[in-house]
C-alpha positions, -999 to 999 in steps of 0.1 A, spaced: 191 8 174 178 2 139 171 39 136 207 47 141 218 20 116 192 34 92 207 69 94 243 57 91 236 33 62 214 54 40 243 71 21 258 36 14 225 22 2 219 52 -21 252 44 -37 241 9 -46 218 -3 -74 182 3 -60 173 -34 -61 205 -44 -45 200 -18 -18 165 -31 -12 177 -66 -8 204 -55 16 178 -36 37 156 -67 39 186 -88 50 195 -64 77 160 -64 90 159 -102 90 192 -105 108 185 -78 134 180 -94 169 145 -79 171 135 -100 201 162 -84 222 160 -49 206 137 -24 223 104 -19 205 93 15 192 77 36 220 40 30 224 18 52 202 -4 79 216 -39 64 221 -55 92 201 -39 81 168 -51 45 171 -76 36 144 -103 9 139 -111 0 104 -124 -30 85 -131 -46 119 -94 -44 127 -75 -24 154 -44 -4 143 -21 12 169 -14 40 144 -26 46 108 9 44 91 15 12 71 43 1 48 29 -4 14 30 -35 -7 62 -40 -27 86 -35 2 82 -70 18 70 -90 -12 77 -124 3 67 -118 40 103 -120 51 102 -92 78 67 -82 88 73 -86 125 105 -65 123 86 -37 106 58 -39 132 83 -37 160 99 -6 144 66 12 149 45 7 117 8 4 124 4 -24 99 23 -41 71 11 -52 36 31 -80 21 32 -89 -16 22 -87 -43 19 -125 -41 9 -147 -71 -1 -183 -70 31 -195 -86 66 -180 -82 77 -157 -110 109 -138 -118 93 -106 -130 108 -84 -156 145 -83 -165 168 -60 -145 174 -31 -143 138 -26 -133 140 0 -105 152 35 -111 157 63 -86 146 97 -98 167 115 -73 161 151 -83 123 146 -78 124 123 -47 107 96 -68 112 62 -82 101 42 -113 97 5 -111 87 -22 -136 93 -52 -114 64 -73 -127 51 -91 -96 84 -108 -89 78 -130 -59 85 -165 -45 49 -177 -49 20 -185 -25 35 -216 -9 66 -198 3 48 -168 16 21 -189 33 48 -208 52 62 -176 66 29 -161 75 18 -193 92 50 -193 113 44 -158 125 7 -159 130 9 -161 168 28 -128 169 -3 -107 162 -3 -73 145 -21 -64 113 -4 -80 83 -24 -78 50 -17 -98 19 -17 -81 -15 -27 -106 -42 -23 -106 -80 -24 -129 -110 5 -147 -127 17 -130 -159 9 -161 -180 -24 -171 -163 -52 -181 -186 -78 -173 -159 -67 -143 -138 -98 -142 -117 -92 -178 -107 -57 -168 -95 -73 -143 -70 -98 -169 -59 -70 -195 -52 -51 -169 -32 -81 -160 -11 -85 -197 -2 -48 -201 4 -42 -171 27 -76 -167 45 -64 -182 77 -32 -160 80 -41 -127 64 -54 -98 84 -69 -85 52 -66 -90 14 -58 -63 -12 -70 -72 -47 -43 -56 -69 -57 -49 -103 -37 -17 -108 -1 -25 -113 11 -11 -147 38 -38 -150 18 -69 -158 4 -66 -193 -34 -63 -193 -38 -64 -156 -53 -29 -154 -80 -40 -178 -95 -58 -147 -106 -23 -136 -131 -21 -164 -166 -23 -149 -177 -57 -165 -144 -74 -156 -142 -59 -121 -178 -70 -115 -170 -106 -123 -137 -106 -104 -151 -91 -72 -180 -115 -74 -157 -145 -75 -133 -131 -50 -160 -124 -24 -177 -157 -30 -143 -173 -22 -140 -152 9 -175 -163 21 -166 -200 16 -134 -194 36 -154 -176 63 -169 -209 74 -134 -222 83 -116 -191 96 -140 -162 100 -143 -131 79 -113 -115 63 -116 -80 49 -112 -76 11 -98 -43 -2 -95 -31 -38 -64 -12 -50 -68 11 -79 -47 31 -103 -44 69 -101 -48 71 -139 -85 62 -141 -108 88 -157 -135 101 -134 -160 82 -155 -140 50 -149 -138 59 -112 -176 62 -111 -178 26 -124 -151 12 -101 -166 27 -70 -201 16 -81 -189 -20 -85 -170 -19 -52 -201 -7 -34 -224 -32 -52 -202 -61 -39 -197 -45 -5 -159 -46 -4 -145 -36 29 -123 -8 16 -103 6 -12 -66 17 -15 -59 48 -36 -36 45 -53 -10 25 -71 19 40 -91 12 62 -122 22 57 -158 19 95 -163 50 117 -162 41 151 -147 55 181 -165 72 192 -133 97 163 -133 132 176 -134 150 144 -143 135 140 -177 161 114 -188 152 89 -161 115 97 -165 116 81 -199 120 47 -183 89 25 -186 71 16 -154 51 30 -125 62 64 -110 60 67 -72 72 92 -47 67 130 -43 55 137 -79 26 113 -74 12 131 -43 -11 156 -60 -27 131 -84 -31 103 -59 -45 127 -33 -70 141 -58 -81 106 -67 -84 98 -31 -108 128 -25 -128 118 -56 -131 83 -43 -141 94 -9 -169 116 -23 -182 87 -44 -180 61 -16 -202 82 6 -190 64 37 -197 29 24 -162 18 34 -129 32 46 -100 42 23 -63 38 25 -43 67 10 -10 60 -7 12 80 -30 39 106 -23 37 108 15 71 122 25 63 143 55 39 148 84 19 175 65 15 152 35 1 125 57 -23 149 73 -34 160 38 -41 124 29 -64 120 59 -82 152 52 -87 141 16 -105 109 29 -79 84 41 -87 65 73 -52 48 70 -21 57 50 7 38 35 42 48 22 72 32 6 93 56 -16 91 83 11 111 60 34 137 54 8 146 91 9 137 100 45 144 68 64 126 57 96 126 93 108 96 98 85 76 73 105 83 91 138 76 125 122 42 114 108 30 100 141 41 130 160 25 154 136 -8 135 136 -9 137 174 -1 174 173 -27 181 146 -54 165 168 -44 186 198 -44 218 177 -79 210 164 -92 199 197 -102 166 182 -103 133 201 -95 109 172 -82 108 136 -117 98 125 -128 134 131 -103 145 104 -111 120 77 -124 136 45 -129 171 59 -112 187 28 -124 161 2 -154 180 -13 -133 212 -15 -105 194 -32 -127 179 -59 -137 215 -69 -101 225 -76 -84 224 -110 -70 190 -120 -34 185 -109 -9 187 -138 
């Protein structure tokens, strides 16, 4: 039912301001009688994935930023997503940057945002996640620091303690371009301290609620030397995984809508695909199997999803692709993944992960 509404409403939503359209979509999902609506068909067993000690019915997740305040995770799971990542959540509520702060780049199937971690704060999100905990499904929590924090590492520590009982996993977000200075936490010395404190907090919480996987989300704009350091620190601290990547501050020369491209913020969508996929392959080669990766950035088709997996992704996430393609993209990706396994006579997606990564790292750098 929601698929039909999605197809019919997309032209209307595209006529609205992007942030208003997003709010209306969340409201529709929240008001849908999901308990009475039929769930998405069961996924083929061969596209199920086990990673970070968790079981995923399929590898396709909705990226952080769509459901910042954990309003509709169960509706999204019922629609067929393999997992949902809520947030970014900060300890205290904050308004984010002034509007307008989301811009569609229609000609390029892209978007630019400078939201600035707008969210209702940890207490509100915790209440919602606690209420839905019995429902099951994989719901990760993307955590970040308040803009005015005097100890950003302490913000992450507090959030680990706050959400440990209700999060399927944590994503430590140090890669948003819209909080001044946040990306500095990707520098080796700062990241070393941050991950040390975060994982100490996770170990303390383990005594109460068991282990919760901790993932690190990085920017696509790192130099390869910086990436060496980041992966080295991640391996040193034995993080459970990495997410590659967040939005980019770069503006590819191929962009057709040069006027909108001048807006400040992170670029997502189709133009991010080549850069983020190359960074994914580079990370896969450096990780050497130490932990699984989630591939994000520019996934707008089944072939794009397959390319991410072959570049090194065990799981994938999308957001902007669904803005332009709707829920049909989710069905297409899952169908194409199952078909790719049959064509390759493979028994699971794990057999595809990273098969093209080394070859990709030898190619010229994407422009």
